[in-house]
N, C-alpha and C positions, 0 to 999 in steps of 0.2 A: 942378470945384471947388465950384460952388454947391451941387451935390447932396450933397457930403460935409459942407459947412457946415450945411445944413438937417438932415441926419441927426444930426450931433453936437448941434445945438440941441434937436432933438426928444428925444434921449436924455437930455439934461440936465433937460428938463421932466419926463420920466417919472420919473427918479431923485429929483428934488426933491419930486415929489408922492407918491412911494411910500416915501421913506426913513424917514418918521415917520408912522405911522397914528394914528387916534384911540385914546386910552388906554382908552376904554370897551371896545374890542375886545380889549384886552390884560388887562383886569381889574386894572390898577394905576393909582394916582394919579400916580406918577412912575416913569419907566423910561428908561434909556439903552440904546443898542445894546450887544451883547455884547462888542464890542471895547473898550468902556470898562469897566474893572474893576480890581481890585487887582493891583498888579504891572505895570501897563501902562507902555509907553514912549511919550511924546508927542514929536512932531517938533520939534527945536530950530530956532530962527531962522525960524519960520513962524507965521502967524496960524492957529491950529489950529481947525478947525471942530468944534463940539460941538452935537449935536442930541439930541432925545428926545421923550418923550410926557408930557403932564401934563393936568390938568383945563383945559378951555377958558377962556381969559382970565386965568389966574393968573399972577402975577409969578414969574419963574424967575431965580435967581442961581447963578452958578458961581464958586467961590472956589478959587484955587490960589496957594500961596505968598503968602498975605495980600493978593492982588490979586483984586478982585471984578469980575465982568462980569454984566450984567443984560439981560434981554429979557422978553417976555411970550408966553405960549402963544396961538396963534391960535384961531379958532372951531372948528377941527377937533381942537384939542388938541396940535398939533405946535409945537415951538419950535426955533429955530436961533440960534446966536451963534458968534462967533470969539473965542478967547482968545490972549494972547501978543502978540508973539513972546517966547520965553524962551531963555535961554542954556543950554547943556548943563550938566547937573549929575548927579553920582552920589549926591547926598544925597536920600534918600527923602522925597517930598512927599505931602501929603494934598490931595485934591480934595473939596470940599463942595458938593453940588448941592442946592438948596432950591427947591421949588415949592409955594407956599402954606404949609401947615403940615407938609409932608412933606419929609424930608431924607434924602439918601443920602451916605455918606462912603466914598471910595475911598482905600486906603492904599498905601504903598510904590511911589509913582509916580516914574519917572525921566524926565529930559529928555535926549534924544539923537537918534539917527537910526533911522528905521523903514524897513525894506526888505521888500517883498513878494517872496516866493519861489514861483514858479508854473511849471506845465508838466505833463508826463506822468511816466511811471514813473521816469526817471532823476533827476528832481528830487524825486520822492516817496521814492526809495530811502533807507532809514533808516540811521542811523549803525551800528546793531548788525549790519548785513549788509555793511558796507563793510570796506575794507582796514584791518588793524591795529585792529579794533573793540575788543577788550578794553582795550588801552592807551588808545585815544582816549576811551572811555567813562570809564575811571578818572580821566583827566585833565580831565574836563569840569566843572570847578568855576569857573563864571564868573558871579558874582551880578549883574553889570551887563549881561549878555546875557539877554534875555527872549524866550521862545518862545511862539508862538500858532499852533495848528493849526486850520484851518477844516474842520469835518466835511463829508464828501461830501454833495452835494445837487445833483441835476439837476432843473431846474424849467422849466415853460413860460413863466413870467412872472418878472420881477425880484423877488427877495425883499427885504423891508424890513430883515430882520435874520437872523442865523444862529441855529440852534437848538443850543446846547451839549449834548454828551452826557457820558458818564461820564469820558471821557479827553480830549476835544477841546473847543475853543470857550472856552478861558480862558487867561490869561497865566500862565506858569510861569517861575521863574528857571532858568537853565541849570545843571543838576546831572547827575551820572552817571545818575540815574534818569530825569529828564525828557528827556535828549538821546537816549536809546536809540532811540526810535521817531520822532525828528524827522528831517527832510530832511538827509542827509549833506552834499550840496552847499551847502545853505543854512547849515548850521552851520559848515562849514569856511570859507565865505565870511565869515560874521559874525565868526568868531573872529579871522581875519586882519585884517579891517577894524577891529575893536575894538582890536587891538594897534597897527595903523598909526595910529589916531587917539589913541594914548596914553590909552586907557581911556574914551573917550566911550561912554556907554551905547548899546547896539544892541538894537533890537527887530526880531525876525524873524517875519513872518506867512507861514505855509506854507499855500498853497491849491493843491493838486495832485490829480491823478487819473490813474492809469496807463492807457495804451492809448488816450489821447484825442487828438482832432484840434484844429487851431488854430481851426476854425470853431465848435467847441463852446465856446470861451473868448471868442468875439466876440459883441457885442450884435446883436440882430436888426436894428435900424435900420442898423447899420454894414454888415451882410451884404447887405441889400437894396440898398445903394448901390454894391456891388462887382460889376462884370461877371463876374469870375472865380467869384463865388459863385452865379451863376444856376443852374448845373447842380446844385449842392448843394441849393439850395432846391427845385428841381423834383423831385429825388429824394426829398427829405423830404416833399413834398406827396404823392407817390405812396405813401410809407410810411404816411402818415396815412390816406389813402383805403383802403389795404389793411387797416389796423387797424379802420377803421369797418366795412368789409365783414365782416371776421372776427368782430367783436364781435356783429354781427347773427346770424351762423350758429352762434356758440358755444353758446347754450342748447340748440339742436337737437342739436348734436354730443354735448354732455355727457349729455343725456337718452338719446340712442341708446346711448351707451357704458354707462350705468347699466342700461338695459334688457337689453343683451346680456350684461352681467356677471351680472345676476340670472338670466337664462335659463340661462346656463352653469352657475351654481351649482345651479339646480333640476334640471338634467339630469345633475349629478354629473361635469361635465367641467371641465378647467382653462380659464381665460380670461386670456391673457397680454397682451392689448392694453393699452397704457398709457393712463392717463386723459388726455384732450385738454388741452393746455395753454391756460390763459386767455391771450388775446391781450395783448401788452404795448404800452402806449401809447408811441409813439416820442418824445412830447414830454417824457417823464420818463427818457429814455435818456441816458447820458453821451456818446453819439455824436451826439445831436441838435444841430442848429445852435442856438447861443446858450444851450443848456441849462445849461452850467457857468458861463457868465457870469452867468446869472440866479440860480443857486443859490450861487455861491462867489466871485463878484467884486462884483456889484452890492451885496450887503449890507455890503461893506467901504468903499464910497464914502459920504461923502467923508473918511474917516479920513486924516489927513495922513501922507504918506510921503516919504522921501528919493528913492526910486527902486524899480525892480523888476529882479529877475534871473529868467531864463527858460531852461528846458531842455526842448525839445520839438521834434518834427519827424519822429520815426520813423514815426508813424502817417500822415503826409502824404507819405512818401518817394516814392510812386509818382505823385504829382501835383505835381511841382516847378514846372511852369509856373504852376499855380494858386497855389502857395505864394508866388510872387513878388508877388502882390497880397494874399493872405490875411494873411501875416505883417506886412508894413508896415501893412495895414489894422487889424490887432489893436492894434498899438502906437499908432496915431493914435486909435483908439477909446478905449483906456484913458486916454490923455492928455487927450482931450476930456472924458471923463466925470469925471475927478478935478479938472479945471479948475485945475491947478497949473502949466500951461505944459508945456514939453518936459522932463519929469523924466527922469533917466538911465534908460535901458532897456538892460540888459546881458544877453547871451544866449550860450548854448553851441552851437558848431557840432557837428554829429553826429560822434561818435567813429567810429573804424574798427571794422568788424564783418564777420563771415562769412569764408569761405575766401579765401585769397590767390589772385588771378587769375594764371594762367600767361602770359597774353598780353593786350595792350591790348584794351579792349572797352567797351561801354556800361555805365553804372552809374546806377541810380536814386538811390542815396545820394550819389554825387558831384554829381548835378544838384541835389539838395536842398541840399547844402552850398553850391553856387553861389548858389541863391536866398537862403540865409541871408546870404552875403557881400554880395549886392546890397542887402540891407536896411541895411547900414552907410551908405547914402546919406542916411538920416534923421538929423537932428541928435541929438546926445547919445546915440548908440548905441555899444555896444562888443561885441566878439565874442571869446569864449575858444575858441581852437582846441584840439580834443581828438583830433586825428588820430593821436596817439602814445600814448593811454592806453586804447584799446579792447581788446576780447578777441574773438578769432575766433569762439568758440562761445558767447558770452554777450552779449546785447544790453544787459546792465546791467554795465558794467565796475566793478570794485570800487574802483578808485583814484578816489575822489571828492575826495581832498585836493588833487590837482593841479588839478582843475577849479575847486574853490572858490578856490584860490590865484590862478589866472589871472583869474577873475571879479573878485577883490579888486584885482588890479593895474589892471584896467579902471576900477574904481570910484575908485581913487586918482587916475587921470588925468582921467576924464570927470566924476565927481561932485565931486571935491575939488580939482581943478586942479593936482595935483602934476605937475611936469615930469619924468616918468619914461618909460622904455620899457615899454609895457604890452601890446604886440601883437607877434606874429611877423611875418615879411615878408609883404606883400600885393602881389600882381602889379600892375604899373603900365602897362608898355608893352613892345613888342618891335620889333626891327628885324632885317632879314635882312642877313647879311654873308657873301656867297658861299654855301657849302654849310652855313652855320651860322646859328643864330638867337640873337640877344642879348636877354636878358630883363632888365628893370629893375623894381625893387621900391620900395615904401614900407615904413616901419616896419622898417628894417634895423638900427636901434640902433647899436651900435659896430662893426657889420660882419656880413657873412654868414659862415656856417661850416657844416661837415658835422657830423652828429650823432655817434653812437658809432663809425661806420665811416669808412674812409678815402676811399671814393668816393661821389659823389652818386648817389642812386637815386630812382626814381619818375617819371622824365621819359619822355615819348613824343613822337614827332615824325612829321609826315606831309607829303606833297607834295600836288600838285593832285589826285591820285587819292583823297585823303582816307583813305588806308590807314595807320593808325598802327602804328609799330614802337617797340620799346624804344630809347632813345637814350642816348648818352654825354653827360655834362655836367660842367662844371667852373666853379668860382667865379672870376670875373675882376673883382677889386675890388668895386664895389657891384652888379655884374651877374652873370648866369650865362649861359655859352655852352652851347648844346645842338646836337648833330649826330648823324648816323648815316650810315655808308657806304651804307646801303640807300636813302637819300633824298638824292639830289644836289641837288634843288631844293626845299628845305623851305618850307612856308608856314604851318604851325601847330604849336604845342606844347601838350601837356597835362602837368600835374603832379599826382600823387597822385589820378588820375582813376579810382577804383575804390571798391568797397564797403570793402575792407580793403587799402589800398595799402601797399607797402613804400616808404617815403620818409624822407628825413633832412636836409632843408634847414631850417636854423635861423638865427636871429641869435645873436650872441655872448652875449646875455642869457639864452639857453636856451629861447627861445620858438619853436615850430615855424611854418613857413610854411603859409599856408592853401592848400588845393587850389585849382587854377584851370585854365582853358583859354583859349587865345587865339582860338579859333574859336567860332562859334555853330552849327555843323553839327548837324542833328537826330540823335538817338541811333540812328535806323533805318539810318544810313549804315554802322553796324558790319556790316550784312548784306553790304555790298559785298565786303569783303575775304575773306569766307568762301565766297562764291558762293551764299549762301542767298538773296540778292536775286533772282537769276535763277530759282532754284527756286521762290520765292514767286510770281513772275510766271507761270511755267509752270503752277503749280497753280491760280492764279486763272483762267486761260484754260480749263484742263482742266475745272475744276469747273463753270464757266459752260456749256461745251459739253455736259457730261453732263446738267446741269440742264435745258437747252433741249431736249435729245433726249428727256428724260423727259416734258417737257410736250408734245412733238409728238404729234399725234393718230394713232391707228391709222387707216389709210385706210378710209373708209366708216363711221366710228363717230361722229364728232363734227363737226357743222357749225360750231359756235362756234369751236373751235380752228383751223379752217381759214379763219376770216375774215381779211380784210385787216388789221383792227386788231390782231389777235393776232399775225399774221405780222410786221407792222411793229414791234410791241413786242418781239418776239424779236430782230429785226435790231438794234433800238436797244440792247438789253441786251448783245448781242454786241459792238457797236461800243464801248460804254462800257467793257466788260471789257478789250477790246484796248487802248484808249487808256490805261486805268489801268495795265495791265501794262507798256506801253511808256514811260510817263512817268517820268523820273528822280525818285526819292523826295525828293531834297533840294530840288526846286523847290517842294514844298509848304510848306517852312518859311518863317516870316516873317523877312525881312531886317531885323531890328531890332537896335539896339545893346544891349550888356550894360552895365548901370549899376553902377559902383563909386563909392566916395566921391569926389565932385568931378570926375568925368570920364566920358566915354562911350567905349566900346570898340566900334568898328564891325567888321563882317565883313571879312575879308581879301579884297581884290579878286582875282578869278580871271581 
C-alpha cells in the first residue's frame, strides 16, 4: 500500500511540474492548454482547475459568467487556479483570461458533464463504420454535445500539452460532419446520457489508439509499483538495449548497402536488396509502457471530468493473470493523477469473437473477461457486458449502439445515483444439490429469463476429474440449476466460457449475464480430457533422452564429457524431466480466491 501511495504522490509532483512550462519556451505571453478553447464543456458542480503560461510574476485573472478569479504567475511563468463550482447550463458563456496586458477570450462555453472515452480500436471505431451509419450520422444534430479528439502521440515522457492538427485537438459541436470520425461507443454513450439528463450539456474527450495494451495507457511510476508489470518492464529494457545496439551498427549497414547498390549499377546488374530500415526507438512506440499515458492522458490532466469510459483488453487477452493487476492499477493511476477522488470508471467487457467451439475448452478471451469482472471490486466501477453483440469473423462488431447504451445505464446508476437495473446477472455463489449445482446471482433485476430461445445454453459442468461437458440448465426462481447425466458428482460449472460462446441467460430488463466460472483450475487442465497431457509428458521425456544421448560422448573422443560433473549433470536433467512429466499440472496453480464485488470465491474443496 505504501509503495502505491508513494508512486501516486510522485506522479502528482511530476504532472504539477510539467503541466505548465515557461512561456518563453512557447513564444507566447499567455497560453492555456489546448483543452481550453472555443466550444468547450466545463464540468458542473466542481472547482474546475485552470492553468496556463504567462510572463513570470504577472497577475492573471479568469472571468466566467461575470465571476472573476485571480492568481499570479510564478517565477517559471506558470499559473494555476480553480473556478466554480457552476451549475449546468446550455446557455453559451464567455471566458476572459487576462495576464498583464494580454487577453484571450473563449466563446460558446457550456457547463455540463465531461467524459473521457479511451481504449483501443473498439473505442476508436468511428460512427461512419458502425451499424446504421447513414441514418445515425444524419440524425447527429446535438449542439449541446461537444466532441474533442486527442491526436495520436506516443512519448517517453509526460507531455505538458497536446499538439492540435488539422482535424483533431479542438472542441467541435456534434453535427453530422463532426460525428463521422468520432468514437461510435463514445457518441452513443454521450447521446443517451444527454437524453437521460434532460439535455444537460455533455463533453466527450476521445483519447484512443487501436491495437494497444493497458500498460501503454498507465504511467511509468504506477507500472514500476506493480509486480505484474515486472516482466513488461524487463522486456522493454531489452528492446531499448537492442535499439541502442542496432543504432550503432546502422551507419555501417547503410554504407554497405549503398556501396553494393553502386557496384551493381556499375556492373550493369540488378540489385534487389531493400534498404536497411532505420531502427525504431521503442520509447516512441504505441506499444511502449506508459507511452500513450505520456502522450495522450497526461496532457489532459487536470481538466475536470465527470468520469471515464473504457473499451480495451483484446491486446492483453493472452495475459489475463497479468491483467488482473494491470487494469485495476490503471484505474487507480488515473484517479490518483486527476486528484478528483474515485470518479466513475465504466468499461466494456470483451465481446464474443472467433468461431464457435464445438466442445468445452480453454479460452484466453474468457479468462480476460474474468479479469475484467474482478475489477468491479474497485469502487464506482461499472461493466457493460457485450457477450451478445460480437461477430465471429470481425473483432470490431458494428453494433456500437448497444454498447454505448449499456455504458450509459451504468452511468445512470453509478455516476448519477439513479435506482435502476444497469447490469445483467453476475455470478454470486453455488451449492451442490445431489447431481445438480444451484447457481445464485446478483443484478437479477425483476427476474432471470432466457434470451430468444426456449432452453438455456452456454453452461458446462465437471466433476472431480475436471473434465467439462455441456450441461442442461433451467431457471429456478432467482437461481439456475445445472446438471448432466455424464457427471453424477458435479463440483464446478462454467458459463459462456469460450471466445465466442452460445449463451442466453438474461435478466428481464434485457441485460445479458456476465461469463463466469465457479472454479479456478488452470487452463492447461483442458489437456487432460483430450489425452494431450500424457502425450505432452511423453514428449518431454523423449526429447530429454534424445538431447542427453546427443550430448553423450563418443568413446575415446572427449575426456570432458566423460567427467563426473557432466555425468551427474545429465542424471540431474533426466530426474528433473521425469519429475516434471509426472507432476500433476494443476498442482502448479496458485490456490487463491477469485475476487468479485464484495466477496471472495474460493476453490472448491476436493
